[in-house]
Every structure is written in structure tokens, then in C-alpha cells.
C-alpha positions as CSV (number, residue, x, y, z in Angstrom):
1,M,48.6,-89.1,40.6
2,A,46.9,-88.7,43.9
3,L,45.2,-92.1,43.5
4,G,48.6,-93.6,43.2
5,V,49.7,-91.9,46.4
6,L,46.7,-93.1,48.3
7,L,47.0,-96.6,46.9
8,A,50.6,-96.8,47.9
9,A,49.9,-95.6,51.3
10,S,47.2,-98.2,51.8
11,A,49.4,-101.1,50.7
12,V,52.1,-100.6,53.3
13,S,49.5,-100.6,56.1
14,A,48.0,-103.8,55.0
15,Q,51.4,-105.5,54.9
16,N,52.1,-104.5,58.5
17,Q,48.5,-105.0,59.6
18,R,48.4,-101.4,60.7
19,T,45.1,-100.2,61.8
20,L,42.9,-98.2,59.4
21,D,43.0,-95.3,61.9
22,A,46.8,-95.2,61.8
23,F,46.8,-95.4,58.0
24,L,44.3,-92.5,57.8
25,T,46.3,-90.4,60.3
26,E,49.2,-90.6,58.0
27,A,47.2,-90.3,54.7
28,N,45.4,-87.2,56.0
29,R,48.7,-85.4,56.4
30,I,49.6,-85.8,52.7
31,P,48.1,-83.2,50.3
32,L,46.3,-84.7,47.3
33,N,48.4,-83.2,44.6
34,A,51.0,-84.3,42.0
35,T,54.0,-83.2,44.0
36,S,53.0,-85.4,47.0
37,A,53.9,-88.5,45.0
38,L,57.5,-87.5,45.6
39,R,57.3,-88.0,49.3
40,P,58.6,-91.3,50.6
41,S,55.6,-91.5,53.0
42,A,53.2,-91.1,50.1
43,H,55.0,-93.8,48.2
44,R,54.7,-96.2,51.2
45,L,51.0,-95.4,51.6
46,K,50.4,-95.9,47.9
47,G,51.9,-99.4,48.1
48,E,49.9,-100.2,51.2
49,A,46.6,-99.1,49.5
50,E,47.4,-101.2,46.5
51,R,48.0,-104.3,48.6
52,A,44.8,-103.7,50.6
53,L,42.8,-103.3,47.4
54,R,44.4,-106.4,45.9
55,T,43.6,-108.4,49.1
56,V,39.9,-107.3,48.9
57,L,39.6,-108.0,45.2
58,T,41.2,-111.4,45.6
59,G,38.8,-112.3,48.4
60,I,35.8,-111.2,46.2
61,R,37.0,-113.4,43.4
62,A,37.5,-116.3,45.8
63,D,34.0,-115.9,47.2
64,R,32.5,-115.9,43.7
65,A,34.5,-119.0,42.7
66,A,33.4,-120.8,45.8
67,G,29.7,-119.9,45.2
68,R,29.6,-117.6,48.3
69,S,28.1,-114.1,48.3
70,P,31.0,-111.6,48.2
71,P,30.9,-108.5,50.4
72,A,30.8,-106.3,47.2
73,C,30.2,-106.7,43.5
74,P,32.5,-104.3,41.7
75,P,32.8,-104.2,37.9
76,E,36.0,-105.6,36.3
77,S,37.4,-102.1,36.1
78,I,36.8,-99.6,38.9
79,S,37.5,-95.9,39.2
80,L,38.9,-94.6,42.5
81,N,38.7,-91.0,43.5
82,P,41.2,-90.6,46.4
83,R,39.2,-87.7,48.0
84,Q,36.0,-89.7,48.0
85,L,37.7,-92.8,49.4
86,L,39.4,-90.8,52.2
87,D,36.1,-89.1,53.0
88,F,34.4,-92.5,53.3
89,L,37.2,-94.0,55.4
90,N,37.3,-90.9,57.7
91,G,33.5,-91.2,58.1
92,I,34.0,-94.6,59.9
93,P,33.9,-93.9,63.6
94,Q,37.4,-93.8,65.1
95,A,36.7,-96.5,67.7
96,R,35.8,-98.9,64.8
97,R,38.8,-97.7,62.6
98,Q,41.1,-98.6,65.5
99,R,40.0,-102.2,65.2
100,M,40.0,-102.4,61.4
101,T,42.9,-103.2,59.0
102,V,43.3,-101.1,55.9
103,A,41.9,-104.0,53.9
104,D,38.8,-104.0,56.2
105,G,38.3,-100.3,55.3
106,F,38.7,-100.9,51.6
107,R,36.2,-103.8,51.9
108,A,33.7,-101.5,53.6
109,W,34.2,-98.9,50.9
110,M,33.7,-101.5,48.1
111,A,30.6,-102.8,49.8
112,A,29.1,-99.3,50.0
113,R,30.2,-98.3,46.5
114,Y,29.4,-101.6,44.7
115,P,26.7,-103.4,46.6
116,C,25.6,-106.8,45.3
117,S,22.0,-106.9,44.1
118,S,19.8,-109.2,46.2
């Protein structure tokens, strides 16, 4: 349930090209529990996260199809722990997060979690 909340939140940010920092500021205010899914802000964040993740995965598939090295090499099915994702994104220096989109943050997480073998 919390994953859905986080993914929704991410998707809205990507759509509006909100910064990763602004996304995290809002996401960090929402508790990671089942009842948080009832909050309108959580639903928006979930949609934003889903769109950002879809953007990153689409880019990875396009890179592979074009013979380019993708930024990450995730398996077909990935597991996403919202707390771990938020911890990773919050670990990015704030000055950098202010220049990143939500999709950029998800791309960095994917690259760290699913690096391509050299």
C-alpha cells in the first residue's frame, strides 16, 4: 500500500516537472502506512512516482533497442521498498535534488540498485 502511495506521489511531480526536492518535501510528510493511501496528496504523489518510474523504464528500453548503454539494468520485474527508495532519494544532497526532476531521482536509484555489468 505504501508503495502505491509513493509511486503516485512521484508521478504527479514528473508530470509537472517538479523538482525532486519538492517531491521529497511532500512525500516525507506522508506516513508510510495503509491509511495514508486515503489522502489526496498521497494519491497525487503515487501517480507522480508511477509516471517517473515509467519514464525511466521507457528510456532504458529505448537505450537497449538503440544499442546504447542504459543508465541501469533492472530485471523485468522489480521490487520497490518505499522506505528504501525514500532513504536513497533523501540521501542525495539537497542542492543536487533542487536541480533534479523526480524521474532523475528514480534514474539515479535504478542505477545504484541495478547497475549494468561492465
